[in-house]
C-alpha positions in Angstrom: -39.7 -4.2 -16.9 -42.1 -1.4 -15.8 -45.1 -1.2 -18.1 -45.6 2.3 -19.8 -48.9 2.8 -17.9 -47.0 2.4 -14.6 -44.1 4.6 -15.5 -45.4 8.0 -14.2 -45.8 6.8 -10.6 -42.3 5.4 -10.7 -40.9 8.7 -12.0 -42.8 10.7 -9.3 -41.6 8.4 -6.6 -38.0 8.5 -7.8 -38.0 12.3 -8.0 -39.1 12.6 -4.4 -36.4 10.1 -3.3 -33.7 12.0 -5.2 -35.0 15.2 -3.6 -34.3 13.9 -0.1 -31.0 12.5 -1.2 -30.0 15.9 -2.6 -30.3 17.1 1.1 -27.6 14.6 1.9 -25.3 15.8 -0.8 -25.9 19.4 0.3 -24.6 18.5 3.7 -21.7 16.6 2.1 -20.8 19.6 0.1 -20.7 21.8 3.2 -18.3 19.3 4.8 -16.1 19.4 1.8 -16.1 23.1 1.1 -16.6 24.8 4.4 -13.3 24.1 6.2 -10.9 24.8 3.4 -10.8 28.7 3.7 -10.4 28.6 7.5 -7.7 26.0 8.0 -5.2 28.7 9.3 -7.8 30.0 11.7 -8.6 26.4 12.9 -4.8 25.9 13.5 -4.7 29.1 15.6 -7.9 28.0 17.4 -6.2 24.7 18.4 -2.8 26.3 19.1 -0.9 24.2 16.6 1.6 25.0 13.8 -0.1 25.5 10.4 1.9 22.7 9.0 0.1 20.3 11.4 -3.0 20.8 9.3 -1.6 18.2 7.0 -2.4 15.6 9.6 -6.1 16.3 9.1 -6.0 15.1 5.5 -3.9 12.1 6.3 -6.1 10.9 9.2 -9.3 11.2 7.3 -7.9 9.5 4.2 -6.8 6.6 6.3 -10.2 6.1 8.0 -12.1 6.7 4.7 -10.2 4.0 2.9 -10.8 1.6 5.8 -14.5 2.2 6.3 -15.7 2.4 2.7 -15.5 -1.3 1.9 -17.0 -2.3 5.2 -19.9 0.2 5.1 -20.5 -0.5 1.4 -20.7 -4.3 2.0 -22.8 -3.7 5.1 -25.3 -1.8 2.8 -25.7 -4.9 0.7 -26.2 -7.0 3.8 -28.7 -5.0 5.9 -29.9 -2.4 3.4 -28.4 0.7 1.8 -30.7 3.2 3.5 -30.0 1.7 6.9 -26.3 2.1 6.4 -26.8 5.6 5.0 -28.7 6.5 8.2 -26.0 4.9 10.4 -23.1 6.7 8.7 -25.0 10.0 8.9 -25.5 9.6 12.7 -21.7 8.9 13.1 -20.8 11.8 10.9 -23.2 14.1 12.8 -21.7 13.1 16.2 -18.2 13.5 14.8 -19.0 17.0 13.4 -20.2 18.2 16.7 -17.1 16.7 18.3 -15.0 18.7 15.8 -16.8 21.9 16.8 -16.5 21.3 20.6 -13.0 19.6 20.7 -10.9 20.9 23.6 -7.6 20.0 22.1 -5.7 18.9 18.9 -5.8 15.2 19.7 -9.6 15.1 20.2 -10.1 17.3 17.1 -7.9 15.0 15.0 -9.8 11.8 16.1 -13.2 13.5 15.5 -12.0 14.8 12.1 -11.0 11.3 11.0 -14.3 9.8 12.1 -16.1 12.5 10.2 -14.7 10.9 7.1 -17.6 8.4 7.2 -19.5 10.8 4.9 -17.5 9.5 1.9 -19.8 6.5 1.7 -22.9 8.7 1.2 -22.8 9.1 -2.6 -22.1 5.4 -3.3 -25.0 4.4 -1.0 -27.3 6.9 -2.6 -26.4 5.6 -6.1 -27.1 2.1 -4.9 -30.5 3.2 -3.4 -31.5 4.8 -6.7 -30.3 1.8 -8.7 -32.3 -0.6 -6.6 -35.4 1.7 -6.6 -35.4 1.6 -10.5 -34.9 -2.2 -10.7 -37.1 -3.6 -13.5 -37.4 -0.3 -15.3 -36.4 -0.3 -19.0 -34.1 2.7 -18.4 -32.7 1.8 -15.0 -29.1 2.7 -15.8 -30.1 6.0 -17.5 -32.2 6.9 -14.6 -29.4 6.1 -12.2 -26.9 8.3 -14.2 -29.4 11.2 -14.3 -29.9 10.9 -10.5 -26.2 10.8 -10.0 -25.8 14.0 -12.0 -28.3 15.8 -9.9 -26.7 14.6 -6.7 -23.2 15.7 -7.8 -24.6 19.1 -8.9 -26.1 19.6 -5.5 -22.8 18.5 -3.9 -20.8 21.0 -5.8 -23.2 23.9 -5.3 -23.0 23.3 -1.6 -19.2 23.2 -1.8 -19.2 26.8 -3.1 -21.8 27.9 -0.6 -19.9 26.4 2.3 -16.6 28.0 1.2 -18.3 31.4 0.9 -20.0 31.2 4.2 -16.9 30.1 6.0 -14.9 32.9 4.4 -17.3 35.4 5.7 -17.5 34.0 9.2 -13.9 32.9 9.8 -12.4 36.2 11.0 -15.4 37.7 12.6 -17.1 35.0 14.7 -15.9 32.8 17.5 -14.3 29.7 16.0 -16.4 27.3 18.0 -19.6 28.8 16.6 -18.1 28.8 13.1 -17.4 25.1 13.4 -21.0 24.4 14.5 -22.3 25.3 11.1 -21.3 22.0 9.4 -22.5 20.0 12.4 -25.9 21.7 12.1 -26.0 20.9 8.4 -25.3 17.2 8.9 -27.9 17.1 11.7 -30.6 18.5 9.4 -29.4 16.0 6.7 -30.0 13.2 9.3 -33.6 14.3 9.7 -34.0 14.2 5.9 -32.7 10.7 5.6 -34.8 9.4 8.5 -38.0 11.0 7.2 -37.7 10.9 3.4 -35.6 7.9 2.4 -37.6 4.6 2.6 -36.0 1.6 4.1 -34.3 -0.7 1.6 -34.3 -4.5 1.9 -31.0 -6.4 2.0 -29.8 -7.6 -1.4 -27.4 -10.2 -0.1 -29.6 -11.9 2.5 -27.7 -14.4 4.7 -24.3 -12.8 4.0 -21.8 -11.6 6.6 -18.8 -9.4 7.0 -15.6 -11.2 6.1 -13.5 -10.6 9.2 -10.3 -12.2 8.0 -10.5 -10.2 4.8 -11.2 -7.0 6.8 -8.1 -7.7 8.9 -5.8 -8.2 5.9 -7.2 -5.2 4.1 -6.9 -3.0 7.2 -3.3 -4.2 7.6 -2.4 -3.4 4.0 -4.0 0.0 4.0 -2.5 1.0 7.3 1.0 -0.1 6.1 0.4 1.8 2.8 -0.8 5.0 4.5 1.9 4.7 7.1 4.6 4.4 4.5 3.2 7.4 2.6 3.0 9.5 5.7 6.6 8.6 6.5 7.7 9.7 3.0 5.9 12.9 3.5 7.5 13.6 6.8 11.0 12.2 6.3 11.5 12.7 2.5 12.2 10.5 -0.4 15.1 8.7 1.2 13.1 7.4 4.1 13.6 3.6 4.4 10.7 3.3 6.7 8.4 4.8 4.0 9.5 2.4 1.3 9.3 -0.5 3.7 5.7 0.3 4.6 4.7 0.4 0.9 6.5 -2.9 0.1 4.9 -4.6 3.0 1.5 -3.2 2.1 1.8 -4.7 -1.4 3.0 -8.0 0.0 0.0 -8.3 2.2 -2.3 -7.9 -0.8 -1.1 -11.2 -2.2 -2.5 -13.5 0.6 -5.5 -11.1 0.8 -6.4 -11.5 -2.9 -6.0 -15.3 -2.7 -8.1 -15.5 0.4 -10.9 -13.3 -1.0 -10.9 -15.3 -4.3 -11.7 -18.5 -2.3 -14.1 -17.0 0.2 -17.8 -17.6 -0.6 -18.8 -14.2 0.7 -15.8 -11.9 0.5 -15.4 -8.4 1.8 -13.7 -7.4 -1.5 -15.0 -9.4 -4.4 -11.7 -9.6 -6.3 -13.3 -11.8 -8.9 -15.9 -9.1 -9.6 -13.3 -6.4 -9.7 -11.4 -8.4 -12.3 -14.3 -8.6 -14.7 -14.2 -6.4 -17.9 -17.1 -4.3 -16.7 -15.4 -3.4 -13.3 -11.6 -3.1 -13.4 -11.5 -0.3 -16.0 -14.0 1.7 -13.8 -12.0 1.0 -10.6 -8.7 1.8 -12.2 -10.1 5.1 -13.6 -11.3 6.0 -10.1 -7.8 5.4 -8.7 -6.1 7.5 -11.4 -8.8 10.2 -11.1 -8.2 10.4 -7.4 -4.7 11.6 -8.0 -5.9 14.9 -9.5 -9.3 15.5 -7.8 -8.0 14.8 -4.3 -4.2 15.4 -4.7 -3.9 18.6 -6.7 -6.1 21.1 -5.0 -3.7 22.3 -2.3 -0.8 22.7 -4.8 -3.0 24.7 -7.1 -4.0 27.0 -4.3 -0.4 27.5 -3.1 0.8 28.2 -6.7 -1.9 30.8 -7.2 -0.8 32.6 -4.0 3.0 32.4 -4.8 4.5 35.9 -5.2 5.6 36.7 -8.7 8.9 37.8 -7.4 9.9 34.2 -7.3 9.7 34.1 -11.1 6.5 32.1 -11.2 3.1 32.0 -9.5 0.1 34.3 -9.9 0.7 36.5 -6.9 -3.0 36.2 -6.1 -4.7 36.7 -2.8 -7.3 34.5 -1.1 -10.1 36.3 -3.0 -8.9 35.1 -6.4 -8.3 31.6 -5.0 -11.9 31.6 -4.0 -12.8 32.6 -7.6 -10.6 29.9 -9.0 -12.2 27.3 -6.8 -15.7 28.7 -7.7 -15.0 28.3 -11.4 -13.7 24.8 -11.0 -16.7 23.7 -8.9 -19.1 25.4 -11.3 -17.5 23.4 -14.2 -17.9 20.3 -12.0 -21.6 21.0 -12.0 -21.6 21.5 -15.8 -19.8 18.2 -16.3 -22.1 16.3 -13.9 -25.2 17.7 -15.5 -23.9 17.0 -19.1 -23.3 13.3 -18.3 -26.7 11.9 -19.1 -26.8 13.6 -22.5 -23.2 12.7 -23.3 -23.8 9.0 -22.3 -26.9 8.9 -24.6 -24.9 10.2 -27.6 -21.6 8.5 -27.0 -22.4 5.6 -24.7 -21.2 5.5 -21.1 -17.8 4.0 -21.9 -16.9 6.7 -24.4 -18.3 9.4 -22.2 -16.0 8.2 -19.4 -13.0 8.2 -21.7 -13.8 11.7 -23.0 -14.2 13.0 -19.4 -10.8 11.6 -18.6 -9.3 13.2 -21.6 -10.7 16.6 -20.5 -9.1 16.2 -17.1 -5.8 15.3 -18.9 -6.1 18.3 -21.2 -6.9 20.7 -18.3 -3.8 19.8 -16.3 -1.6 19.5 -19.4 -2.5 23.1 -20.2 -1.0 24.1 -16.8 2.4 22.9 -17.9 2.6 25.4 -20.8 0.2 28.1 -19.6 0.5 29.1 -16.0 1.6 32.8 -16.1 -1.8 34.6 -15.8 -5.0 34.4 -14.0 -6.9 34.1 -17.3 -4.9 31.0 -18.2 -5.5 29.5 -14.7 -9.2 30.0 -15.1 -9.3 28.3 -18.5 -7.2 25.4 -17.3 -9.4 24.7 -14.3 -12.6 25.1 -16.3 -11.5 22.4 -18.8 -10.4 20.0 -16.0 -13.5 20.8 -14.0 -15.9 19.7 -16.7 -14.2 16.3 -17.0 -13.9 15.9 -13.3 -17.6 16.6 -12.7 -18.6 14.0 -15.3 -16.3 11.4 -13.7 -17.6 12.1 -10.2 -21.1 11.3 -11.3 -20.3 8.6 -13.8 -18.0 6.3 -11.9 -20.4 5.0 -9.2 -23.2 4.6 -11.8 -21.0 2.7 -14.2 -19.8 0.4 -11.3 -23.4 -0.2 -10.3 -24.5 -1.0 -13.9 -21.7 -3.6 -14.2 -22.4 -5.4 -10.9 -24.9 -8.0 -9.9 -27.8 -6.7 -7.7 -26.4 -8.1 -4.5 -23.0 -6.3 -5.0 -24.1 -2.8 -6.1 -23.2 -1.3 -2.8 -19.8 -2.9 -2.8 -19.1 -1.9 -6.4 -20.1 1.8 -6.0 -18.3 2.0 -2.7 -15.1 0.7 -4.2 -15.0 3.6 -6.6 -14.6 5.9 -3.7 -12.1 3.6 -2.0 -9.8 3.4 -5.0 -10.2 7.2 -5.5 -9.2 7.8 -1.9 -6.1 5.6 -2.2 -5.1 7.3 -5.4 -5.5 10.7 -3.8 -3.3 9.6 -0.8 -0.6 8.3 -3.1 -0.6 11.5 -5.2 -0.7 13.7 -2.1 2.5 12.2 -0.8 4.2 12.4 -4.2 3.2 16.0 -4.6 4.3 17.0 -1.1 7.7 15.6 -1.8 7.9 17.2 -5.2 6.9 20.6 -3.8 9.4 20.5 -0.9 12.5 22.5 -1.5 14.3 20.4 1.1 12.8 17.0 0.3 10.6 17.0 3.4 7.5 18.9 4.6 8.9 19.2 8.1 10.5 22.6 7.7 10.4 25.5 10.1 11.1 28.3 7.6 8.7 29.4 4.9 10.2 28.0 1.7 8.7 28.5 -1.8 8.2 25.3 -3.7 10.2 25.0 -6.9 8.5 25.5 -10.2 9.8 22.0 -11.2 7.7 20.6 -8.3 4.5 22.2 -9.8 5.4 20.8 -13.2 5.6 17.3 -11.6 2.1 17.9 -10.1 0.5 18.9 -13.4 2.4 16.2 -15.3 1.2 13.4 -13.0 -2.4 14.7 -13.0 -2.4 14.9 -16.8 -0.6 11.6 -17.3 -2.9 9.7 -14.8 -6.0 11.0 -16.5 -4.7 10.1 -20.0 -3.8 6.6 -18.8 -7.4 6.2 -17.5 -8.8 7.2 -20.9 -6.5 4.8 -22.7 -7.3 1.9 -20.3 -11.0 2.4 -20.8 -10.7 2.3 -24.6 -8.2 -0.5 -24.7 -10.1 -2.7 -22.3 -13.3 -2.3 -24.2 -11.7 -2.9 -27.5 -9.9 -6.0 -26.2 -12.9 -7.6 -24.5 -15.5 -6.4 -27.0 -17.9 -5.3 -24.2 -21.5 -5.0 -25.2 -22.9 -1.5 -24.9 -25.4 -2.7 -22.4 -22.6 -3.4 -19.9 -21.8 0.3 -19.7 -25.0 2.2 -20.5 
């Protein structure tokens, strides 16, 4: 424990560290917000059909799900800052390759590799958690830092979207695509200069290669099956075969990992009362935070002559996204206070209930722009709190040598949840049962009801699982706060 007399230097040092980590999240926000308004222009720049933009999401989700466990574990083995620097170098190179890609194939590969940025926030949380080791309020300091980092991320998402919207139609696309690459390059300088090296927390460990092979096989089969369902529709035998095989591979994988002395995925840790509710919540949360954004955008721009939709233009969609992201910031910044008053477990459950309420409101109230703004504001507050809370809660319930793994797994499970939901939503919104259509077909209202129902139901299930797990196992408050 840090004596009171030594507390001020720790706070000052931590504040400086978080300041440099904020630079990383600003770059992450640019990556996540900048490209969205200009996807049609990117498609025109590459000479591809607009529907092919769907491959961007699929490719990056696959790679993100594969690299997250590896990079997170590597952070425990060689140091979290060292892996943060490595992943930033890779992301910077990939971002420049995206900007300069001569064709669709090169662009797609670079875009997928750019997905290495998804490990940044878990690594940052691990760095802060280790930096405050021994302090009486370690977990509270970690949650506060997470809130600031997520707030910076979401502010950058808005800024990136606004800048791209201004540049997209007036500047050469290669120059437009250089902006995110420049942001990541500056972020690399911030990490190299301002984030001190961190010692390994699992000295003598190594990457579990057999476990990596089995996990890679399972994730590739799952993603392949989901992509097949998206392309071929709900009757695709190839899609279901991929999903079944992916689940089958998990059986020997779990058994092997449980016996391994230094596993890639610590299944025993994930099964503990402090971890599995957090990881399950991340999976269920991913369905809405990663899966629902494109359907919400298309619904808002659907012409009212169809009998539904808001008939809005891109300008209102930008406002809708802005309100949602601002509420993410509010939710993230309110997390420390909510956790102090309610405890982290209850704060997580309340955040999940807010997400459920926001999407449930869409089912009955979707006829006006005012209703849309209210719905997204409610969901946004809960989503912001969850984005900040999940890595911190995972770190608090993990041993020191597994904090990188635990925080990284929250992003892995969230990514897989988003991929599953994305495929389900694509099929629900397709009037023909497949996304591979030549004509412009409006998605049925029933498809949007499915989207909102799944998002609300998954968030409600997350809240109930958090409360039920805690009640059943009688977790001590210290495990969560």
